[in-house]
N, C-alpha and C positions, 0 to 999 in steps of 0.2 A: 592430396595425392601428389607424389613426386613425379617429376617429368620423366625420370628413368623408367617409371612403371606404365607410362602412357603408350598405347598403340597408335602410331601415326596413320590412322585410316580416316576416310571421309565420314564414315558413320560416327566415329569418335569425335571428330571435329564438330559435326552437327549436334551431337549430344552435349558437348562442352559449351557450345554457343547457347544452347537452350538453358543450360545450368547458369550461364552468365546472365542471361535475360531474367531468369527466375530470381536469381540472387539480387540483381539490381532492383527488381520490383519489390522483393521482400525488404530490402534495405530502405527503400522509399517509404513503405508502409510502417516499418518500425520507427523511422525517424518521425513520422507523423504521430505515431502513438506516443513516443517519448516526449515530443513537444506538447501534446495534449495533456499528458500526465503531469508535466512540469507546470502547466497553467493551472490544473486542478490543485496541485500541491501549494502553489503560491496563493491560490484562492482560499485555502483552508488554514494556511499558516497564521494570518492575523487573528482568525477565530480562536486558534489554539492559544496564542499569546494572551488574548483577552480572557479566555477561559481560565488560564493559569492565574491571572491577576484576581479574577473573581473568587477562585478557590482560596487564595491567600487571605483575601478580605473576609470571606465567610468563615474560614477556619479560625481566624483571629477573633472575630465577633463571637463565634460559638464557644471558643476556649475561655473568653472573658466571662461570658454568661455562666458557663459551667463553674468557673472559679468563684464567682459571686454566690451561686446557689450552694456550692460546697461549703463555703464559709458560713453562710446564713442558715442553711437548712440541714447540713450534715450529710455525710456519705450514705447513711442508712436510708434517709428519705429519698435521695436520688436513686439508690438501688431499688427501692420499693416501687418508685414510679416507672423505672425502666422495665421491671418485671411484670408490670400490668399489661403491657402490650400483647394482645392475643393474635392479631393478624400480621403475618410477615409481609414485607413489601412485595408487591406484584410487579415483576419485571418480565417483559416479553422481548425475546431475542429474535431478530430476523436478519436478513442480508440485503445489502444494496450492491449494485454493480456499477463501478466507475471505470469505463474503458477496459473492461475485462478483469478488473481487480475487484475481488469480492471483499466487501468491508462490512463490519457489523452495524446493525441498526438496533438501538436499545430504546424500548418504550417503557416508561415508568408511570404507574398510575396511582399508587396508594402509599407513598412515603409520607407526605404531609397530611396530617389528620387533625380533626378538631379535638378539643379536650375530651369530649364524650367518647369519641372513637378510640382514643388512646387507652381507655380502660380505667382511668382514674378520674375522680371528681375534683372539682375546685376546692372542696372542703379538705380533702386529703392531701393536697399539695399547695405550694405557694405559687405566686405569679412568677417568681424567679425560676423555679423548676420548669414551669410551663414555657417560659421564654427560652430557657436553655434547651429543652426538648425541641421546640420549634426551630431554633437556630441549627441544631444538628440534623434535623429532617431536611432543611434547605441545603445544608452542606452535603448530605448523602445524595440528594437528587443531582446536585451539581457535579459530584464525583462521577456519577454514572454518565452524565453528559460528556464530561471530560474524557472518560474512558473511551467513549465512542469516537470522539474527535482525535484523540491521541493515537488510537489503534488505526484509524483511517489514514492519518498522516504517515505513520510508520510503514503501513502496507504500500502506500503510494510511493514513498521514498525507496523502499526495497524494490518495487517494480521498475522505478525509474533507473536505478542502478543496474538491474538485470537487463533492461532494454538497451541501455547505453553500451553494456558489454557486447550484446549481440550486434548492435549497429557497428561498433568498432571492429568486431571480428569480421563482419561482412566487408566493411569498407577497406580495412587495412590488411586482411589476410585472405579471406575466401575469394573475393572478386579479383584482386591482383593475381592470385595463384591460378585461377581459372583462365584469366586473360593471358598469362604466361604460357599455360598449357596450350591454349588455342593458337598462340603465335608460334609455338614450337611445332605443333602439328601442321600448321600452314606451311612453315618453312620446310619441314621434312617432305610434305606432299609435293611442294615445288621442286625440291631436289630429286625426288623419285621421278617426277614428270620429265625433268631435264635428262635424267639417266635413261629413261625409256626412249625419249626422242633421239638421244645420241646412239642408243643401241639399234634402233630402227634404221637410222642413217647408215650405220656400219653394215647392217644386213643388206640393205638396198645397194650399198656401194660395192 
């Protein structure tokens, strides 16, 4: 609100002071939220870094086992083993709330399976294929865990940035502007009071 649009009345001054008080209170709460979110972010950051390292290791291991199985058993044997799987992975999605930020919760229950559960027998496949499948099952589970952590970290970071903008807007724009308006109204009311006193003196005189 521009000062030129302000009506210099006592009711406006009271309303402006209430807005200042509310803005200061909101600023304090938002700062607390921002600080809490930053703590949560730095708590999850090392977990994300560790998860990324694990993904690289698991992918490298799975890729090597696949290459060995491909050379030793052939593409058709691998394809046949892959097509045997009957039951798709069971993934349950839910939500978690971190200081008002809704983040995903992923629960996986049936990615890693026994040889029998995969739909092929030991006679039909080699140990190399079985080890390759097992390695990729482990990788798939870790990818879903990583997706949960990465999404949580991104949502926290987005909320931190959003909260920081609101804190700065209140601190450097809204509150100073309201305080300037309150000071202007106070000054104008004092001027009007002096004018009234002067007018009364002239009438009495």
